[in-house]
N, C-alpha and C positions, 0 to 999 in steps of 0.2 A: 951653774949646775946645782940642782936641788937634790939632795940625797936624804931618803927617808930611813928610819930605823930598820925597816924590813929589807934594806939593801937596794931598793929601787932608786935609780938615779935618773933625773929628768933634766935635759938641757933647757935653759930658759932664755938664752940669748938669741939674737936674730929676729927676723920677722915673725909675725903671728902665723901659726900653722897647727894642724891637727897632729897629735902625737899619740901613738898607742904603746903603752907600757904593759908589762905582764899583768898589772892589776887594773887595767882599764884605759879609757880614753881621756886625753887632756888637750886643752888649748895651751900652747906654750909660745914664748917669744916676748920680746920687749921686757924681760924680767918677770913675766907672768907665768903662772902655772895654775890653770883652772880645770878642775875635774868636770867632765861632761859624760852623758850617757853613752853616746856613740858618735860615729863619724859625721852623721847628719847634724847633730846638735853642735858639734865642733865647728862645722862650716857656718851654721847660723850664728854662733857666738862670735866668730871671727868677723863676719859681715857686720854685725851690730857694733863691734868694738873699733873697727878700722876707722881712722880719721879720714884717710883717703887711700887711693890705690896707685901704685907705681908700675910702670912698664920696665921690665928687666930683660936684657938680652945677653947672649954669650959673646957678643962682639965687644971689642974695646970701645968705650964711650965716644972717643973723638971720631973714630971711624963711623960708628953708627949715626952720630949727629951729622957728620959731613955728608954721608951718602944718602940717607933716607930720612934724616931729621927726626929720629925717634926721640921723643922728649924724656930721656932717661932721668929718673928721679923726680919728675914733675908729678905732682899729686892730682888725681882726678877725684871728684866728689863721689862717684859711683863706679862700680865695676863695669856696667854697660857703657858708660861714657868712655872708659879706657879701651874697651873692646871695639867700640866704634872708631876710635882714633887709629887703632891697629889696622882695621879693615881699610880705612882711607889710605893709610900709608902703604899697605900691601898693593892696592890698586895702582898707586903712583909708582911704586917700585917696579911693577910689571911693565908699565909704560916707559919708564926712563932708564932702568938698569938691567944689566945682564946678571944671570946667576940667581940662586935661590934667595928668597926673602929670609932675613935672619930669624933664627929661633927666638921667640919672645914669650915671656910669661907675664902675667899680671899678679902682683902680690900686694897684700894689705900692708899698710904702714900705720903705726900708732901715732 
C-alpha cells in the first residue's frame, strides 16, 4: 500500500490493473503505481508492461484442469492468444461436459 501526504492510499500488490483514486487514474500491481491520464491509457500501459497473460477461473485449479484442462497460471505471449485458447476450450466443454463453462478471465502478469 502506497500512502501519499494528502491521505490518498493506493494498493500496489496483485496483478496489474487500472485503479481510480480521488486524484486520478493509476496502473497498480506488482509493486507498481504509475499515474496515467485515463482508463484507456491505463489499459494501454498494462498491455505494454505485461510479460504475458494468464487465464484465471473461480473454480479450484485441480477441478478446472481435470475437467476442461484450463491452463491456469500458464503464460500466453498475447491476450488474443489466451482468448483463442478459451474459445477452443469452450467449444470442447460444450461437446464433452454438462453444465455451464466456468467463468474465466484473462489477467496480465508481470
